[in-house]
N, C-alpha and C positions, 0 to 999 in steps of 0.2 A: 164332571167329576168334582165332588165336593171334598172339603177338608174333613179329616177324621183323625182317629188316634194313630199316630205315627210310631211304629216300632223302630224306625230309623232316626228318631229324635229330630224330625223335620216337620213340626206342626205348621210351619209357614207355607208349605206346599200342598196342593190338592193331592189326595190319596186315592189309589184304586185298590180294590180288594179282590184277591184271587181265591176262589174256593175250589178245592181239588179233591177228588176221590182216586186213590191209587190202589193197586193190587198189593197184597202183603204176602211175603216180605220183600218182594222185588221192587216195590215202589214205582210201578209203571202207571202213569196217569190214564185213567179210564174215562173220567168226565171232569170238566172244568167249567167254572162260571166266573165272569168278570163283572163286578159291580162297583159303584162309587164307594169311597172309603167311609162314608158316614152311615152305612147300613150295618145293622147289628148282625152278628154271626148266627145267632140262634135260628133265624128264619131261613137261612141258606142251606141248612143241612138236608131238609126233606126234598127241596127242588133238585139238589145234586144227586140224592139217592134215586129220584125218579129218572134222571138221565142215565144213571148206572144200570137201572133195571131195563131201560130200552136197549142198552148195548148187550148186557148179559141177561139173556132171557131165563125165565123160570123163577122159582121161589126157593127158599131155604138158604139165602145168602146171609152171611154174617157181616154186619157193619160195625166197625170199631172206630170210635171217635173220642175226642176229649170231652171235658165236662160240659162244654156248651152244646153238645149233642144230647145231653141228658134231659132236655126239656121234656116234660111229661107228654105233650102233644106229639113230639117227634117219636118218642118211644111207642106211643099208641099207634101211630101210623105204620111204623115198621112191623109191630106185632099183627096189626090188621092185614098187612100185605103178606102174611105168612113167612116173614123173614125174621132174622135175629139181630140183636144188638149187644154190644159190650161197651160200657162207658163208665167212667168214674162219676160219682155224684159230687156236685159242687158243695162246698161247706157253707151253704147259705140256707135260709128258710127252714123247712122242716128237718132237713138233714143236720143242720147246725144244732138243733134242739135234741136230736136223737143220737148223734154220734157219741156223746159222752156215755150214755147207757150201753151202747154197743161195745165200746171199749171196756167198760166195767165187766160185761159178760165175757169178753175175750180174756181179760186178766184172770177172772175166776176159772175159766176153762183151762188156762195155762197152769194155774196152781194145781188143778186136778189132773193135769197131764193129758187133757183132751184136745188141745190146740194142734192143728195140722201144720206140719213143717212143709214149706215150699222150697223145692230144690231145682236148680237148673242143670240138666245133663251136660257133661263136657266130654268131648271125644278123647278117649284114652286116659281120662282122669276121673277121680271121684266127683260125684255131683256136688255143685256149689249151693249151699243154703243161701237163699236170697230173701226169705221172709217166712211169715207164719200167719195163720188166720183161720176163720171158720165162715160158714154161710148159713142162711136161713131163707125160707120162701115166704113171700107175701103176695096178697092179691092187689091188683091195681085196676083203676077204672078212669076213663077220660072220655069226654065228648068230642068227636071229630066230625065236622060237616053235618051236624045235627044227629049223629048216630053215636050211641054209647058203646064204647069198646071196653071189654073186660078181658083181662089176661093175668097170668101169674109170672112173677119174676123172682130171680134169686138175688139176694143181697149178700155180697161177699165182703166181709170186713177183714182187711189185710194190713199187716205191718211190714213195711219194706225195710230190710236191714240197711240198705244204702241210704234211704231217706232218714231213717232213725239216726244213723251215725252223722249225717250231714246236719240235722237239726240239733243233735247233741253238741256238736262242735260250735254251732252258732250260739247255743245257749251258754256254753262255757265262756265264749267270747263276751257275750252280753253281761254275764256275771262278773267277769274280770273288770270290765269297764265300769260297771255299777259300783263295785268295791272301791275302785280308785277314786271315783267321784265322791262317794260318801266319805271316804277317808280324808278327802281334802276339805270337807265342810268345816271341820273344827280347827283347822290350822290358823294360827295367829300370825299377824304381820300387817304391814302397811297395805291398805286397800282391801283387806279381808273383812268380812262381816263378823261382828261379834253377836253371838246368839244369846239374848237375854231371856228368851222365852223357850222353855223346853218343847211346848206344843208346836211352835213355829219350826223348830229344828226337826222334829219328827215328821212334820208335813213336808219339809224339804227332802228328807230321806225317802218318804213314800212317793214323792214325785219322781225321784230318780229311779226307784224300783219300777214304777209304772212305765217310765220312758223306755226302759230296757226289757220290760216283760218278765221280771224276776220277782214278782210279788210273792211273798211267803217263803222265799228261798234263802233269805239272808237274815241273820240275827245281828242287830246293831245295838251295841252297848253305849249308852249315853251317860256321862258323868256330870255332876254339878261341881263347879269350882267357885270358891268364895274368896274375896279379897277385901280386907278391912282398910278403910281410909279415914283418917282423922280430919275433921273440918272444924274451923274456929269461926266464931261469929263475927270477929272484926278482922279487917285486913292488917297486914304487918306482922311483925314478929310477936308471938304470944309470950306473956310473962308467966311467972310461976303460979299466979292465981287464976289464969284463964282455964276454963274447963272445955275440953275438946269433945265434939260430938263424933261418935264412931259410926261410920256408914259402911254397911256391908253390901258389896256389889257381887251379884251372882252372874255367872255365865255358864253356858253349857257347851260341851264338846263331845265329839265321838271318840270313845276310848278304844273300841275294837269292833271289827266287822268279821263275822264268820259265816260259813255256809251251814244251813240246816240239812245235814246229810240225809236224814231219813226222808225229808220232803223232796230232796233232789233225786233220790232213787225212784220215788213214786212218780215224779214228773217225767223222768227219762223213759219209764215204762209206757207212758202214754204218748210218746213221740212216734212219728212215722206211720200213723194209722190212716187208712183211707178206705172208703166204701165204694165198691163197684156194683153195678147191676147188669143183669143179663137175663134174657128170656129163653135161653137155650136149656136143654135138658142135660143132666149130669152125664148121661151116656155119650153125648156129643162133645161136651166141653166141661172138664173137671175144674175144680178150684185152681189147681196148679196150671192147667191149660189156659185158663182165663188170664192169669198173671203173665205167663210167658207170651201169650198172644198179644196182650196189650203192650208189653215191652218191645215187641218187634216193630211197633208203630213209630219208634224213634227214627227208623230209616227214612221216613217221610221228610225229615228236616233237610237232608242233604240235597235232594232235587231242588228245593226252594232256595237253598244257598247258591246252587249253581245257576238258578234262574236270575237271582238278584246280583250275583257277582260274575266272575269269569267262569266259563267262556261266553255266556250269553249276555250278561250285563243289562238287565232290563231297566236299571235305574242309573241316571234319571232318563225320562222320556222327553225328548225335545220336540214334542208335538202339542197342539192345543185342542183340536176338535175331538169330541168323544169318539167318533167313528175311527179316527186315526189311532187313538189310544187303544181301543178295543182290537183293531186290526193288527197293530204291531204286537200287542200282547199275545194274541192268538198265534201269530207267526212264531214268536219265541217259544210258546208252549209246544208247538209242533217240533221245533228244534230240540226241546227238552225231551219229547217222546223219542226222537231219533237217538239222542245220547243214551237214554235209558235202555232202549231196545238193543243198541250195539253192545252195551254192557251185559245185558241178559244173555244174548246169543253167545258172546265170546266166553263168558263164564260157564255157560252150559257145555260148550264144546270142550273147554279145558277140563271140566269135571268128568266128561265122558272118556277122554283120552288119558287123563291123569297128568297132563303136561302143565308146565308153568312158563310164563314169559319173563324174559330178562330185559333189562333196559327201561324198566318202568319207574325206577327211582333215581332221581338226580344225584349224582355223586356216588351211586352204588350200582354200577352197570352190571355187575355180576350177580346181584341179588335177584332172585326169581320170585314172581308173584303169581299165585293161582287164582286170585280174585281181583284183577285189575279194574280200576275205574275207567270210564270212558274218557275222562279228562286226561288221565295219565297216558292212555293209549294214543290220543290225538297229539299230545305233546311229544311223545316218542316218535310218531310218524312224521311230525313236522321237522324233527331234527335229523331225518335220514337224508335230506337233500336228494330226493329221487327225481329222475327224469322220465317222463311219460312220452312214448312215441306212438304215433298212429296217423294214418292218412297224410303223411308227408309233413305234419306239423310237430313241433317239439315244444313241450312246456316243462319248465324247470320249477320245482318246488323247493324253496330254500327255507331252512329252519329259522325260527324266530327266537 
Protein backbone atom coordinates (compact mmCIF):
# COMPACT_ATOMS: atom_id res chain seq x y z
CA UNK A 1 0.00 0.00 0.00
CA UNK A 2 1.50 3.31 -1.09
CA UNK A 3 1.02 6.80 0.21
CA UNK A 4 -1.67 8.83 -1.52
CA UNK A 5 -4.02 11.74 -0.94
CA UNK A 6 -5.40 11.45 2.58
CA UNK A 7 -8.91 12.73 3.23
CA UNK A 8 -8.20 12.12 6.92
CA UNK A 9 -5.28 14.60 6.85
CA UNK A 10 -2.70 11.88 7.54
CA UNK A 11 -0.33 12.02 4.54
CA UNK A 12 2.37 10.40 6.68
CA UNK A 13 0.55 7.03 6.62
CA UNK A 14 0.12 4.61 3.69
CA UNK A 15 -3.36 4.84 2.24
CA UNK A 16 -5.77 2.30 0.83
CA UNK A 17 -8.61 3.19 -1.51
CA UNK A 18 -12.00 1.48 -1.49
CA UNK A 19 -14.14 1.68 -4.60
CA UNK A 20 -17.77 0.73 -4.10
CA UNK A 21 -20.93 0.42 -6.18
CA UNK A 22 -24.15 0.47 -4.19
CA UNK A 23 -27.83 0.18 -4.98
CA UNK A 24 -29.82 3.38 -4.94
CA UNK A 25 -31.43 4.68 -2.79
CA UNK A 26 -30.85 1.88 -0.22
CA UNK A 27 -27.02 2.08 -0.50
CA UNK A 28 -26.43 -1.69 -0.33
CA UNK A 29 -22.89 -2.54 -1.55
CA UNK A 30 -23.04 -4.66 -4.71
CA UNK A 31 -19.36 -4.58 -5.71
CA UNK A 32 -16.20 -3.33 -4.02
CA UNK A 33 -12.56 -2.99 -4.97
CA UNK A 34 -9.54 -2.43 -2.72
CA UNK A 35 -6.41 -0.78 -4.16
CA UNK A 36 -3.44 1.22 -2.93
CA UNK A 37 -3.98 4.88 -2.18
CA UNK A 38 -1.79 6.21 -4.97
CA UNK A 39 -4.08 4.99 -7.75
CA UNK A 40 -6.27 7.51 -9.58
CA UNK A 41 -10.04 7.20 -9.24
CA UNK A 42 -10.85 7.52 -12.95
CA UNK A 43 -9.51 4.09 -13.92
CA UNK A 44 -11.43 2.27 -11.18
CA UNK A 45 -14.95 3.02 -12.32
CA UNK A 46 -15.14 0.68 -15.30
CA UNK A 47 -13.60 -2.28 -13.44
CA UNK A 48 -16.19 -1.82 -10.68
CA UNK A 49 -18.99 -1.57 -13.24
CA UNK A 50 -17.81 -4.87 -14.76
CA UNK A 51 -18.11 -6.50 -11.33
CA UNK A 52 -21.63 -5.13 -10.95
CA UNK A 53 -22.68 -6.52 -14.33
CA UNK A 54 -21.42 -9.98 -13.32
CA UNK A 55 -23.68 -9.84 -10.27
CA UNK A 56 -26.66 -8.11 -11.85
CA UNK A 57 -27.16 -9.76 -15.21
CA UNK A 58 -28.65 -8.07 -18.23
CA UNK A 59 -28.41 -4.62 -19.78
CA UNK A 60 -30.19 -1.32 -19.30
CA UNK A 61 -28.61 -0.55 -15.90
CA UNK A 62 -28.27 3.07 -14.84
CA UNK A 63 -24.88 3.95 -13.31
CA UNK A 64 -24.79 7.19 -11.31
CA UNK A 65 -21.41 8.57 -10.29
CA UNK A 66 -19.53 11.72 -9.43
CA UNK A 67 -17.56 13.82 -11.91
CA UNK A 68 -14.63 11.37 -11.91
CA UNK A 69 -16.91 8.86 -13.66
CA UNK A 70 -17.41 11.39 -16.47
CA UNK A 71 -14.21 10.35 -18.28
CA UNK A 72 -15.10 10.02 -21.98
CA UNK A 73 -13.75 6.47 -22.20
CA UNK A 74 -15.84 5.34 -19.23
CA UNK A 75 -18.98 6.86 -20.75
CA UNK A 76 -18.18 5.21 -24.08
CA UNK A 77 -17.76 1.78 -22.45
CA UNK A 78 -21.08 2.12 -20.60
CA UNK A 79 -22.90 3.17 -23.78
CA UNK A 80 -21.28 0.33 -25.75
CA UNK A 81 -22.48 -2.16 -23.11
CA UNK A 82 -26.07 -0.95 -23.71
CA UNK A 83 -26.26 0.55 -20.25
CA UNK A 84 -26.85 4.12 -19.10
CA UNK A 85 -24.92 6.71 -17.11
CA UNK A 86 -25.70 9.89 -15.20
CA UNK A 87 -22.81 12.02 -14.04
CA UNK A 88 -21.87 15.70 -13.62
CA UNK A 89 -19.16 17.06 -15.90
CA UNK A 90 -16.01 18.34 -14.17
CA UNK A 91 -15.40 22.05 -14.69
CA UNK A 92 -12.15 21.41 -16.57
CA UNK A 93 -10.98 21.08 -20.16
CA UNK A 94 -13.65 21.56 -22.80
CA UNK A 95 -16.43 21.89 -20.24
CA UNK A 96 -14.71 24.87 -18.59
CA UNK A 97 -14.61 26.60 -21.99
CA UNK A 98 -18.24 25.85 -22.84
CA UNK A 99 -20.04 26.27 -19.50
CA UNK A 100 -20.05 30.07 -19.85
CA UNK A 101 -22.02 29.98 -23.11
CA UNK A 102 -24.34 27.31 -21.67
CA UNK A 103 -25.13 29.62 -18.75
CA UNK A 104 -25.69 32.53 -21.16
CA UNK A 105 -28.25 30.40 -23.01
CA UNK A 106 -29.95 29.49 -19.71
CA UNK A 107 -30.24 33.13 -18.64
CA UNK A 108 -31.67 34.08 -22.02
CA UNK A 109 -34.22 31.25 -21.78
CA UNK A 110 -35.12 32.37 -18.25
CA UNK A 111 -35.74 35.91 -19.48
CA UNK A 112 -38.06 34.47 -22.14
CA UNK A 113 -39.81 32.26 -19.58
CA UNK A 114 -38.64 29.01 -21.20
CA UNK A 115 -36.45 27.63 -18.39
CA UNK A 116 -37.82 24.51 -16.68
CA UNK A 117 -38.47 24.58 -12.94
CA UNK A 118 -37.28 21.51 -11.03
CA UNK A 119 -39.30 20.62 -7.95
CA UNK A 120 -39.00 17.87 -5.35
CA UNK A 121 -42.29 16.18 -4.35
CA UNK A 122 -43.08 16.22 -0.63
CA UNK A 123 -45.59 13.97 1.05
CA UNK A 124 -48.60 15.95 2.19
CA UNK A 125 -47.05 19.26 1.17
CA UNK A 126 -46.51 21.36 -1.92
CA UNK A 127 -43.51 20.40 -4.05
CA UNK A 128 -40.27 22.16 -3.10
CA UNK A 129 -38.48 24.07 -5.85
CA UNK A 130 -34.86 22.93 -5.85
CA UNK A 131 -33.57 24.33 -9.12
CA UNK A 132 -34.10 25.14 -12.77
CA UNK A 133 -32.46 24.26 -16.05
CA UNK A 134 -32.65 23.04 -19.63
CA UNK A 135 -31.06 20.34 -21.77
CA UNK A 136 -29.82 19.66 -25.28
CA UNK A 137 -28.56 16.62 -27.17
CA UNK A 138 -25.12 16.19 -28.70
CA UNK A 139 -23.19 13.42 -30.48
CA UNK A 140 -20.15 11.80 -28.88
CA UNK A 141 -17.43 9.51 -30.21
CA UNK A 142 -14.53 7.71 -28.56
CA UNK A 143 -12.14 4.89 -29.39
CA UNK A 144 -12.23 1.93 -27.01
CA UNK A 145 -10.00 -1.13 -27.49
CA UNK A 146 -9.37 -0.19 -31.10
CA UNK A 147 -13.08 0.26 -31.85
CA UNK A 148 -14.82 3.58 -32.46
CA UNK A 149 -17.93 4.03 -30.32
CA UNK A 150 -20.56 6.59 -31.40
CA UNK A 151 -23.55 7.54 -29.28
CA UNK A 152 -25.77 10.46 -28.32
CA UNK A 153 -26.02 12.01 -24.89
CA UNK A 154 -28.12 14.69 -23.26
CA UNK A 155 -26.36 17.64 -21.62
CA UNK A 156 -28.43 19.00 -18.74
CA UNK A 157 -27.50 22.50 -17.55
CA UNK A 158 -28.97 22.94 -14.07
CA UNK A 159 -28.86 25.63 -11.40
CA UNK A 160 -29.29 24.29 -7.87
CA UNK A 161 -31.07 26.64 -5.46
CA UNK A 162 -29.11 25.28 -2.49
CA UNK A 163 -25.77 25.55 -4.25
CA UNK A 164 -26.56 29.05 -5.50
CA UNK A 165 -27.48 30.23 -2.00
CA UNK A 166 -24.35 28.63 -0.57
CA UNK A 167 -22.10 30.26 -3.16
CA UNK A 168 -23.88 33.61 -2.72
CA UNK A 169 -23.26 33.49 1.05
CA UNK A 170 -19.61 32.73 0.40
CA UNK A 171 -19.38 35.58 -2.11
CA UNK A 172 -20.95 37.99 0.40
CA UNK A 173 -18.37 36.92 2.98
CA UNK A 174 -15.49 37.40 0.53
CA UNK A 175 -16.85 40.84 -0.41
CA UNK A 176 -17.03 41.88 3.22
CA UNK A 177 -13.47 40.74 3.90
CA UNK A 178 -12.20 42.51 0.76
CA UNK A 179 -13.98 45.73 1.73
CA UNK A 180 -12.39 45.66 5.18
CA UNK A 181 -8.88 45.01 3.83
CA UNK A 182 -9.15 47.70 1.15
CA UNK A 183 -10.51 50.18 3.70
CA UNK A 184 -7.45 49.63 5.90
CA UNK A 185 -5.01 50.38 3.07
CA UNK A 186 -5.27 54.15 3.45
CA UNK A 187 -5.18 54.33 7.24
CA UNK A 188 -2.42 56.46 8.70
CA UNK A 189 -0.41 55.66 11.78
CA UNK A 190 2.83 54.19 13.01
CA UNK A 191 4.03 51.24 10.98
CA UNK A 192 1.51 51.78 8.18
CA UNK A 193 2.55 52.25 4.57
CA UNK A 194 2.29 55.71 3.06
CA UNK A 195 1.14 55.46 -0.54
CA UNK A 196 3.03 57.99 -2.68
CA UNK A 197 2.11 56.40 -6.00
CA UNK A 198 -1.54 56.05 -7.03
CA UNK A 199 -0.73 53.19 -9.42
CA UNK A 200 0.89 51.21 -6.60
CA UNK A 201 -2.19 51.69 -4.40
CA UNK A 202 -4.52 50.55 -7.18
CA UNK A 203 -2.35 47.46 -7.73
CA UNK A 204 -2.67 46.65 -4.02
CA UNK A 205 -6.47 47.03 -4.29
CA UNK A 206 -6.54 44.76 -7.37
CA UNK A 207 -4.46 42.13 -5.53
CA UNK A 208 -6.98 42.05 -2.67
CA UNK A 209 -9.91 41.76 -5.11
CA UNK A 210 -8.18 38.87 -6.88
CA UNK A 211 -7.37 37.12 -3.59
CA UNK A 212 -11.06 37.08 -2.64
CA UNK A 213 -12.42 36.51 -6.16
CA UNK A 214 -14.45 39.75 -6.28
CA UNK A 215 -12.91 41.41 -9.33
CA UNK A 216 -15.31 43.91 -10.88
CA UNK A 217 -17.70 43.86 -7.91
CA UNK A 218 -16.22 46.76 -5.93
CA UNK A 219 -15.91 50.46 -6.73
CA UNK A 220 -12.93 51.94 -4.89
CA UNK A 221 -12.60 55.74 -4.71
CA UNK A 222 -9.02 56.94 -4.21
CA UNK A 223 -8.27 60.55 -3.28
CA UNK A 224 -5.08 62.55 -3.48
CA UNK A 225 -3.92 64.39 -0.38
CA UNK A 226 -1.32 67.20 -0.48
CA UNK A 227 0.78 68.60 2.31
CA UNK A 228 3.00 71.70 1.98
CA UNK A 229 6.32 71.75 3.82
CA UNK A 230 8.78 74.66 3.95
CA UNK A 231 12.47 73.82 3.67
CA UNK A 232 15.36 76.24 4.21
CA UNK A 233 18.77 75.90 2.62
CA UNK A 234 20.75 76.45 5.87
CA UNK A 235 20.39 74.75 9.24
CA UNK A 236 19.34 76.77 12.23
CA UNK A 237 16.71 79.39 12.74
CA UNK A 238 15.94 81.32 9.55
CA UNK A 239 16.07 85.12 9.53
CA UNK A 240 13.72 87.52 7.82
CA UNK A 241 15.73 87.54 4.61
CA UNK A 242 15.86 83.73 4.19
CA UNK A 243 13.67 82.45 1.38
CA UNK A 244 11.96 79.13 2.05
CA UNK A 245 11.43 76.43 -0.56
CA UNK A 246 7.89 75.09 -0.53
CA UNK A 247 7.78 71.31 -1.06
CA UNK A 248 4.44 69.68 -1.83
CA UNK A 249 4.17 66.07 -0.67
CA UNK A 250 1.47 63.87 -2.18
CA UNK A 251 -0.09 60.79 -0.70
CA UNK A 252 -3.05 58.69 -1.76
CA UNK A 253 -5.75 57.12 0.37
CA UNK A 254 -8.94 55.10 -0.04
CA UNK A 255 -11.88 57.40 0.50
CA UNK A 256 -14.75 54.97 -0.02
CA UNK A 257 -15.49 51.38 -1.02
CA UNK A 258 -18.88 50.47 -2.47
CA UNK A 259 -20.40 47.52 -4.28
CA UNK A 260 -21.31 47.59 -7.94
CA UNK A 261 -24.87 46.41 -7.46
CA UNK A 262 -25.67 45.80 -11.11
CA UNK A 263 -22.59 43.63 -11.55
CA UNK A 264 -23.34 41.86 -8.27
CA UNK A 265 -26.80 40.86 -9.54
CA UNK A 266 -25.30 39.52 -12.77
CA UNK A 267 -22.70 37.50 -10.84
CA UNK A 268 -25.33 35.96 -8.54
CA UNK A 269 -27.40 34.81 -11.52
CA UNK A 270 -24.39 32.82 -12.75
CA UNK A 271 -23.84 31.00 -9.46
CA UNK A 272 -24.85 27.39 -8.75
CA UNK A 273 -24.82 26.11 -12.35
CA UNK A 274 -23.64 22.61 -13.20
CA UNK A 275 -23.76 20.40 -16.28
CA UNK A 276 -24.87 16.75 -16.15
CA UNK A 277 -24.65 14.22 -18.97
CA UNK A 278 -26.71 11.08 -19.53
CA UNK A 279 -27.35 8.75 -22.46
CA UNK A 280 -30.84 7.77 -21.28
CA UNK A 281 -33.88 8.79 -23.29
CA UNK A 282 -36.31 11.38 -21.96
CA UNK A 283 -39.06 8.77 -21.67
CA UNK A 284 -37.01 6.89 -19.05
CA UNK A 285 -35.35 9.80 -17.24
CA UNK A 286 -36.59 13.38 -17.46
CA UNK A 287 -34.55 16.45 -16.52
CA UNK A 288 -36.28 16.53 -13.14
CA UNK A 289 -35.70 12.79 -12.73
CA UNK A 290 -31.99 13.18 -13.42
CA UNK A 291 -31.58 15.82 -10.71
CA UNK A 292 -33.60 13.89 -8.13
CA UNK A 293 -31.80 10.62 -8.96
CA UNK A 294 -28.39 12.21 -8.57
CA UNK A 295 -29.38 13.80 -5.25
CA UNK A 296 -30.25 10.34 -3.88
CA UNK A 297 -26.56 9.42 -4.22
CA UNK A 298 -25.82 11.34 -1.04
CA UNK A 299 -26.93 8.23 0.86
CA UNK A 300 -23.66 6.57 -0.17
CA UNK A 301 -21.71 8.74 2.25
CA UNK A 302 -23.28 7.28 5.42
CA UNK A 303 -22.09 3.67 4.87
CA UNK A 304 -18.54 4.94 4.35
CA UNK A 305 -18.77 6.96 7.57
CA UNK A 306 -19.90 3.81 9.39
CA UNK A 307 -17.04 1.88 7.83
CA UNK A 308 -14.46 4.46 8.90
CA UNK A 309 -15.96 5.16 12.31
CA UNK A 310 -18.16 3.35 14.83
CA UNK A 311 -19.25 0.59 14.87
CA UNK A 312 -16.85 -0.93 12.30
CA UNK A 313 -13.83 1.37 12.72
CA UNK A 314 -11.57 0.45 9.82
CA UNK A 315 -9.06 3.16 10.74
CA UNK A 316 -6.36 2.70 11.67
CA UNK A 317 -5.39 -0.80 10.50
CA UNK A 318 -2.70 -2.28 12.75
CA UNK A 319 -1.36 -4.64 10.09
CA UNK A 320 1.54 -4.37 7.64
CA UNK A 321 1.25 -6.99 4.89
CA UNK A 322 -0.90 -6.18 1.88
CA UNK A 323 -2.83 -9.46 2.07
CA UNK A 324 -3.68 -8.72 5.72
CA UNK A 325 -4.88 -5.24 4.79
CA UNK A 326 -7.05 -6.52 1.96
CA UNK A 327 -8.40 -9.43 4.04
CA UNK A 328 -9.35 -7.32 7.04
CA UNK A 329 -10.90 -4.68 4.79
CA UNK A 330 -13.01 -7.29 3.00
CA UNK A 331 -14.15 -8.68 6.36
CA UNK A 332 -15.30 -5.22 7.45
CA UNK A 333 -17.03 -4.68 4.09
CA UNK A 334 -18.99 -7.91 4.73
CA UNK A 335 -19.96 -6.48 8.12
CA UNK A 336 -21.07 -3.29 6.36
CA UNK A 337 -23.27 -5.37 4.05
CA UNK A 338 -24.84 -7.08 7.08
CA UNK A 339 -25.56 -3.72 8.74
CA UNK A 340 -27.09 -2.34 5.56
CA UNK A 341 -29.17 -5.49 4.97
CA UNK A 342 -30.55 -5.40 8.52
CA UNK A 343 -31.54 -1.80 8.00
CA UNK A 344 -33.23 -2.53 4.65
CA UNK A 345 -35.20 -5.51 5.98
CA UNK A 346 -36.37 -3.78 9.16
CA UNK A 347 -37.42 -0.62 7.34
CA UNK A 348 -39.27 -2.69 4.74
CA UNK A 349 -41.22 -4.62 7.39
CA UNK A 350 -42.06 -1.44 9.30
CA UNK A 351 -43.31 0.18 6.09
CA UNK A 352 -45.53 -2.84 5.36
CA UNK A 353 -47.11 -2.87 8.82
CA UNK A 354 -47.07 0.88 9.43
CA UNK A 355 -45.33 0.34 12.78
CA UNK A 356 -42.65 2.47 14.41
CA UNK A 357 -39.98 1.47 16.93
CA UNK A 358 -39.44 3.23 20.24
CA UNK A 359 -36.20 3.46 22.20
CA UNK A 360 -34.10 4.31 19.16
CA UNK A 361 -33.13 7.77 20.42
CA UNK A 362 -31.01 8.28 23.53
CA UNK A 363 -32.82 10.41 26.10
CA UNK A 364 -36.09 10.16 24.14
CA UNK A 365 -37.32 6.63 24.83
CA UNK A 366 -40.92 7.47 23.93
CA UNK A 367 -39.98 8.86 20.52
CA UNK A 368 -40.88 6.45 17.73
CA UNK A 369 -38.84 5.92 14.57
CA UNK A 370 -40.17 4.47 11.32
CA UNK A 371 -36.80 4.42 9.53
CA UNK A 372 -34.24 3.39 12.19
CA UNK A 373 -30.59 2.98 11.31
CA UNK A 374 -28.83 -0.33 12.01
CA UNK A 375 -26.46 1.48 14.35
CA UNK A 376 -29.33 2.76 16.50
CA UNK A 377 -30.99 -0.66 16.54
CA UNK A 378 -27.77 -2.38 17.71
CA UNK A 379 -27.28 0.21 20.44
CA UNK A 380 -30.86 -0.29 21.62
CA UNK A 381 -30.45 -4.11 21.65
CA UNK A 382 -27.15 -3.83 23.54
CA UNK A 383 -28.89 -1.84 26.26
CA UNK A 384 -31.59 -4.45 26.88
CA UNK A 385 -29.33 -6.69 29.05
CA UNK A 386 -30.97 -9.82 27.61
CA UNK A 387 -30.24 -13.36 28.76
CA UNK A 388 -30.16 -16.16 26.18
CA UNK A 389 -30.85 -19.73 27.34
CA UNK A 390 -30.32 -22.93 25.43
CA UNK A 391 -28.78 -26.41 25.79
CA UNK A 392 -28.09 -25.87 29.46
CA UNK A 393 -25.81 -22.85 28.89
CA UNK A 394 -26.60 -19.28 29.90
CA UNK A 395 -25.12 -16.25 28.21
CA UNK A 396 -25.72 -12.72 29.47
CA UNK A 397 -25.55 -9.70 27.19
CA UNK A 398 -24.85 -6.53 29.12
CA UNK A 399 -25.36 -3.09 27.63
CA UNK A 400 -22.36 -0.91 26.96
